[in-house]
C-alpha positions in Angstrom: 9.4 -6.9 -16.8 7.9 -3.5 -17.8 9.3 -0.1 -17.5 9.2 1.9 -14.3 6.3 4.0 -15.3 4.3 0.9 -16.4 4.9 -0.8 -13.1 3.8 2.4 -11.2 0.8 2.7 -13.4 -0.2 -0.9 -12.6 0.1 -0.1 -8.9 -1.9 3.1 -9.2 -4.6 1.7 -11.5 -5.0 -1.9 -10.1 -3.4 -2.5 -6.7 -4.1 0.7 -4.8 -7.8 0.8 -5.6 -8.3 -2.8 -4.5 -6.5 -2.3 -1.3 -8.3 1.0 -0.7 -11.5 -0.9 -1.1 -10.4 -3.3 1.6 -9.5 -0.4 3.9 -12.9 1.3 3.3 -14.9 -2.0 3.6 -13.5 -3.8 6.6 -9.9 -3.1 7.7 -10.7 0.0 9.7 -14.2 -0.9 10.6 -13.1 -4.2 12.1 -10.1 -2.7 13.9 -7.3 -4.1 11.8 -6.0 -0.7 10.9 -6.1 2.5 12.9 -6.8 6.0 11.6 -3.1 6.6 11.9 -2.5 3.7 9.5 -5.0 5.2 7.1 -3.1 8.5 7.2 0.1 6.6 6.4 -1.7 4.8 3.5 -2.9 8.1 2.1 0.7 9.4 2.2 1.8 6.3 0.4 -0.7 6.8 -2.3 0.4 10.4 -2.7 4.1 9.4 -2.9 3.3 6.7 -5.6 1.4 9.3 -7.6 4.3 11.7 -7.4 6.7 8.9 -8.3 4.7 8.1 -11.4 4.9 11.7 -12.5 8.6 11.8 -11.9 9.2 8.5 -13.7 9.0 10.3 -17.1 11.5 13.1 -16.2 13.6 12.1 -13.2 14.0 8.4 -12.6 16.3 8.9 -9.5 13.7 11.1 -7.8 11.0 8.6 -8.8 12.9 5.8 -7.1 13.5 7.8 -4.0 9.8 8.4 -3.7 9.1 4.7 -4.2 11.6 3.9 -1.5 10.0 6.3 0.9 6.5 4.8 0.1 7.9 1.3 0.7 9.4 2.3 4.0 6.1 3.9 5.1 4.2 0.9 3.9 6.3 -1.4 6.0 5.5 0.7 9.1 1.8 -0.3 8.8 1.0 -3.4 10.8 -2.5 -4.9 11.3 -4.0 -5.2 14.7 -5.4 -8.5 15.9 -9.1 -8.9 16.8 -10.3 -11.0 19.6 -13.3 -11.9 17.4 -11.0 -13.6 14.9 -8.3 -16.2 15.0 -5.2 -14.3 16.1 -2.9 -16.4 14.1 -4.2 -15.4 10.7 -6.7 -12.5 10.2 -8.2 -11.2 7.0 -6.3 -7.9 7.6 -3.0 -9.7 7.7 -3.8 -11.4 4.4 -4.7 -8.1 2.8 -1.5 -6.4 3.8 0.6 -9.4 2.9 -1.1 -9.6 -0.5 -0.3 -6.0 -1.2 3.3 -6.4 -0.2 3.6 -9.6 -2.4 1.9 -7.9 -5.4 3.9 -4.7 -5.1 7.2 -6.6 -5.0 6.6 -8.6 -8.2 
């Protein structure tokens, strides 16, 4: 397991851009996420960037920002589409993938 700043850098450099691409490509366009969800996502990204900066000087503040970002992330839920199977949508997979990757 890497250090806190290494994990945050991995999230900033790898995971956030991939999920951002999903948001821009289809999650909003197909109705899986609302504009309010996108605003929350942007706030999450901002918190993670702030946490990364704090990881070098104040680990406790860093962890608090990560906790806030995680709570905000858990408040985002995908919306189902009648055009897709309501049991398992691509949007659900994308959010689940982000949660799984961020937790490891």
